[in-house]
Every structure is written in C-alpha cells, then in structure tokens.
C-alpha atoms as one frame of an Amber mdcrd trajectory, in Angstrom:
protein
   8.940 -94.999  50.767   5.221 -95.230  51.724   5.474 -98.988  50.940   8.590
 -99.568  53.261   6.552 -97.909  56.520   3.663-100.239  55.777   5.676-103.387
  55.827   7.824-101.805  58.464   4.259-101.273  60.481   2.629-104.801  59.359
   5.676-106.502  60.107   6.780-104.424  63.473   6.274-107.542  66.424   8.804
-109.185  63.700  11.029-106.485  63.050  11.033-105.760  67.004  11.845-109.926
  68.186  14.945-109.704  65.158  16.742-106.297  67.931  18.464-107.922  69.842
  20.339-110.564  67.576  21.089-106.980  65.576  22.543-104.846  67.970  24.876
-108.253  69.313  25.688-108.134  64.763  26.527-104.783  64.773  28.048-104.639
  68.637  30.371-107.721  68.929  31.438-108.307  65.049  30.848-105.386  63.234
  31.939-102.292  65.550  35.274-104.379  66.396  36.164-104.257  63.203  36.992
-101.095  63.642  39.812-101.790  66.463  41.622-103.857  62.840  43.525-100.404
  62.019  46.287-100.858  65.079  47.872-103.565  62.817  49.430-100.524  60.973
  49.851 -99.067  64.065  52.724 -99.477  66.791  49.751 -99.692  69.226  50.679
 -98.962  72.807  47.244 -99.324  75.473  48.648 -96.472  77.190  48.425 -94.220
  74.459  45.097 -95.749  72.731  44.427 -96.073  68.919  44.410 -92.104  68.258
  47.030 -91.845  69.797  49.601 -94.386  69.083  52.414 -93.536  65.551  51.036
 -95.193  62.687  53.619 -98.221  61.117  52.126 -98.579  57.856  52.638-102.826
  56.750  55.843-102.548  59.106  54.032-105.660  60.593  52.799-107.392  57.448
  56.432-107.261  56.421  57.634-108.934  60.178  55.346-112.326  59.310  57.342
-113.002  56.066  60.299-112.906  57.138  59.497-114.680  61.442  60.933-118.557
  60.510  58.146-119.729  62.746  55.103-118.696  61.220  55.785-121.496  58.228
  55.294-123.816  60.874  52.318-121.935  62.735  50.646-122.576  58.978  52.058
-125.889  58.775  50.281-126.466  61.628  47.178-125.196  61.442  46.191-126.323
  58.084  46.742-130.159  58.506  45.156-129.345  61.780  42.438-127.510  59.398
  42.807-129.994  56.751  42.732-133.398  59.070  39.192-131.966  61.055  37.456
-131.505  56.742  38.566-134.420  56.592  36.880-136.554  58.139  34.386-133.882
  60.550  32.432-132.739  57.274  31.654-135.766  55.344  30.944-137.979  59.035
  27.530-136.239  59.158  26.438-136.342  56.112  26.893-140.257  56.603  25.249
-140.710  60.164  22.668-138.271  58.674  22.106-140.880  55.936  22.137-143.838
  58.001  19.309-142.089  60.292  17.134-141.792  57.394  16.626-144.925  56.949
  15.489-145.663  60.636  11.754-146.569  60.055  11.106-147.069  63.775  10.444
-143.409  65.086  11.489-143.732  68.304  14.386-145.259  68.072  15.619-142.906
  65.448  14.711-139.383  67.708  16.980-141.115  70.249  19.940-141.944  68.272
  19.409-138.368  67.454  19.211-136.984  70.001  22.242-138.210  72.579  24.255
-137.734  69.057  23.748-134.102  69.567  24.286-133.846  72.913  27.922-133.723
  73.076  27.628-130.743  71.217  25.774-128.340  74.318  28.770-130.051  77.020
  31.541-127.564  77.407  35.408-128.386  75.741  36.748-127.751  79.208  34.330
-131.543  80.230  35.059-132.987  77.019  39.019-132.397  77.399  38.582-134.159
  80.817  36.789-136.816  79.902  39.074-137.194  77.004  42.299-137.552  79.508
  40.935-139.612  81.907  39.584-141.884  78.788  43.639-141.753  78.176  44.726
-141.876  81.382  48.507-143.836  80.689  47.412-144.979  84.569  43.734-145.486
  84.565  42.138-144.382  81.305  40.104-147.385  79.945  42.149-146.777  76.654
  45.938-147.707  78.128  44.028-150.899  80.119  42.622-152.139  76.812  46.131
-152.171  75.646  47.987-153.565  79.044  45.189-156.502  78.370  46.976-157.370
  74.667  50.247-156.592  76.463  51.092-153.518  74.520  52.959-150.888  76.324
  51.121-147.913  77.618  50.863-144.755  75.542  51.068-141.291  76.576  48.581
-139.458  74.001  48.005-136.175  76.266  51.804-135.030  76.034  52.910-137.626
  72.767  53.307-134.709  69.960  52.178-137.449  67.134  49.564-138.367  68.931
  47.974-134.438  69.611  46.196-134.078  65.988  44.587-137.716  66.422  43.124
-136.448  69.799  41.678-133.103  68.751  39.816-134.785  65.571  38.514-137.621
  67.654  37.112-134.579  70.073  36.035-132.217  66.866  34.376-134.900  65.802
  32.670-137.234  68.937  31.160-133.052  69.955  29.775-132.261  66.610  29.405
-134.835  64.272  25.881-135.042  65.650  24.594-131.438  65.784  26.336-130.791
  62.357  23.776-133.380  60.710  20.778-131.567  61.943  21.452-129.590  58.765
  21.435-132.701  56.646  18.219-134.636  58.058  16.454-130.876  57.986  17.105
-131.729  53.897  15.969-134.753  53.722  12.957-134.186  55.536  12.265-131.227
  51.675  12.681-134.291  50.050   9.454-135.291  47.696   8.296-138.709  49.340
   6.591-139.565  45.849  10.023-139.660  44.533  10.812-142.609  46.972   7.522
-144.566  46.221   8.017-144.028  42.020  11.966-145.568  43.186  10.236-148.348
  44.948   7.636-149.218  42.460  10.215-149.678  40.179  12.604-152.486  42.471
  15.100-149.764  43.457  16.319-150.995  46.742  16.661-148.998  50.432  20.431
-148.313  48.557  20.172-147.842  45.706  17.147-144.894  47.099  19.537-143.269
  49.068  22.718-143.658  46.663  20.322-142.387  43.799  18.303-139.941  45.031
  18.990-138.779  49.323  22.857-138.452  47.678  21.734-136.099  44.593  18.989
-134.131  46.676  21.942-132.868  49.220  24.170-131.585  46.940  23.237-127.896
  47.306  23.646-128.224  51.398  26.793-129.944  50.840  27.981-127.513  49.113
  27.173-124.723  50.852  28.450-126.587  54.228  31.906-127.341  51.974  31.770
-123.714  51.464  31.698-122.668  54.922  33.893-125.332  56.147  36.939-124.219
  53.756  35.465-120.819  54.774  37.173-121.374  58.420  40.229-123.827  57.206
  42.876-121.591  59.383  40.632-121.519  62.645  40.468-124.127  64.994  38.661
-124.484  67.774  40.865-122.358  70.305  39.666-123.330  73.956  40.068-127.085
  72.811  43.578-126.343  71.951  44.704-124.191  75.009  42.972-126.643  76.975
  44.602-130.009  75.689  47.873-128.342  74.606  51.658-128.631  76.523  54.750
-127.258  76.019  55.936-131.401  75.361  52.997-131.145  72.341  53.895-127.489
  70.623  55.867-128.713  67.309  52.208-130.537  66.315  50.033-127.892  68.753
  50.659-124.844  67.928  48.666-122.634  65.161  48.218-119.958  64.894  45.898
-118.902  66.853  47.610-119.941  70.123  50.363-117.852  68.664  48.432-114.493
  68.889  46.775-115.189  71.737  50.233-115.985  73.285  51.533-112.264  71.891
  48.573-110.939  72.641  47.833-112.241  76.476  52.114-112.489  77.068  52.534
-113.750  80.815  56.291-111.617  80.369  57.096-108.591  78.733  54.771-106.124
  76.793  52.182-107.814  74.749  52.603-106.878  70.956  48.570-106.386  69.629
  49.735-104.797  66.369  51.136-107.606  65.990  49.109-110.502  66.725  46.152
-108.140  64.888  48.018-108.575  61.684  49.332-111.608  61.895  45.338-112.339
  62.430  43.801-109.717  59.962  45.984-111.659  56.868  44.911-114.693  58.041
  41.392-114.227  57.766  42.219-112.078  54.104  43.719-115.995  52.781  40.176
-117.545  54.268  37.885-115.084  52.590  39.863-115.727  49.380  39.066-119.264
  50.151  35.419-118.857  50.229  35.434-116.865  47.196  37.603-119.565  45.113
  35.373-122.263  46.580  32.402-120.580  45.627  33.344-119.780  42.273  33.824
-124.124  41.485  30.747-124.466  43.660  28.942-122.510  41.410  31.154-123.898
  37.996  30.133-128.074  39.188  27.535-128.145  41.033  24.960-124.913  39.983
  25.331-124.214  44.041  26.876-120.895  45.597  26.697-119.313  48.987  26.237
-115.799  47.664
C-alpha cells in the first residue's frame, strides 16, 4: 500500500492528466452498458428501467423469427467484407510506398494531404461525392458522356451503393490509418537496411524482406481490431448516402436499429433495437476472440 501511495504521489500530475479521459470512459462507455438490461424488458419510457416488466429472451426469439433480419445481416456482412478487403491493405501499401520516398518535403506533403480527409466531416465528404457523381453536372458522368456512354445515377442505383460507400471510406481513412504503419517502420533498425544494401539487395527486396516482415505484429493487431468492427459500419455515412431506392443493399443492422429507436411513426421499439444491437456485439466479440487466437497461432502476436 505504501508503494502504491508513493507511486501516486510521484506521478500525480500524469494521473491528473489521465483523469478527464477516465471520466469520459466511465460516463460514455461503461455507464451506458447498464442500459442493455432493457433488451430483456418490455421497456417503456414512461415506466423507466426499474418499472418496465421483465420479458426474458422474448426479443431475442423475435430476432430469429424476423425474416428481414437475415437481409440486414447479409447487407452488413457484404459491406463490412468489402470495407475490410479494400480499407485494410491500402494503408499498408501506401505506407510502404511512402516509406521509399527519400525527399523529405515531398514525403511530408503527401502524408499530410492523405490524412486531411479524415478530419473532414462525413456530411461534407458525402456532399463532395454527390457532386462528383451527379447525373447532370458530375465530373464522372461528364467523362462517361465524352466516351459516348450513358449517364449513370450512381447514388440512386442499389448496385452502386456498396462501391460508393467503400470508395468514400478508403478516401477518408487510408491516410490516417497509414500513420500506424509509418510509425512502426520508424522503429526498424536502419543498420538492417545498410547490411542488406551492402549485400546487394535492391530497394524492392529490402521492402519485401525487411520492412514488410517487421510490420507483421502491427498488421496482426490491426486485423484483429478490424475483424472486431466487421459488424460496425459508418452509420452517419450510410444515413447521408442512402434512400428508399437503395434500401435493398444499403439497409444494414445499424440503420435498422436506428429506425426502431427513432421511428417517425408509431412507438419506438427500444427493447427490440437493443436486443438486435446486443446480439451483434456478442457475435463481434466471438470473432475478436477467434481472430486473436488464430493470430497467436500463426504470427505469435495477439491483442490480449
């Protein structure tokens, strides 16, 4: 106990800096977990959590009886798979290529421009996409018209929604995500590159046999995190992009839960929406545990 108090006294300023983050974590991440109890209740906002009747697993049973749930799961998984397929490797490739740039000001400028879209709101990014893909004045359709091709209503056709979503996600996040890999590359011992260069290894061979293997632990950890988010898509971006004409491909679990909780007609179904979201979180947890074990087996790296 005495050692603990001495540690607290020695690091009191650092712990004080940590306090706002801990308070935010407790208030906005941990405390709301108690609200999940309404998934097992017939929750009424008038009665509150303590006054609403307990119904057990009734809402979870309803999930498996609802035929539309499987459409939502399919749309969510396809969208998440496409996102993982493109948004995961592109930052790695970009970081590897950027690491080979030897002119410092060019490297810094490209890196700054690449992660700038991350700090632009989804509303602005979607507006830019709408402008580029406009059937009447959009740059993309102007180019198609010059080649004698028909105009495409990109934002109103279900078949184009997933491509538009992934394109926007890659555009907005690849530069920011690459920072993790660039930081990992900075920790590689330069003498390894010097030794390889003396042995006659080309820049490409050094990247392939030194840089990339050194990134394996970082790549494994980022993959585990990405798999954990496989059922989580950017709700703000989808709500800004989707409309009734693209529901068949754009409607996912999060948008369904959003409609249940904030229904414009009738009473919101808080309990059922919470049950859907809770089940989604449990599946994501199982995926994280499984991916973490596979990572430990094949790369000797794990998140926990």
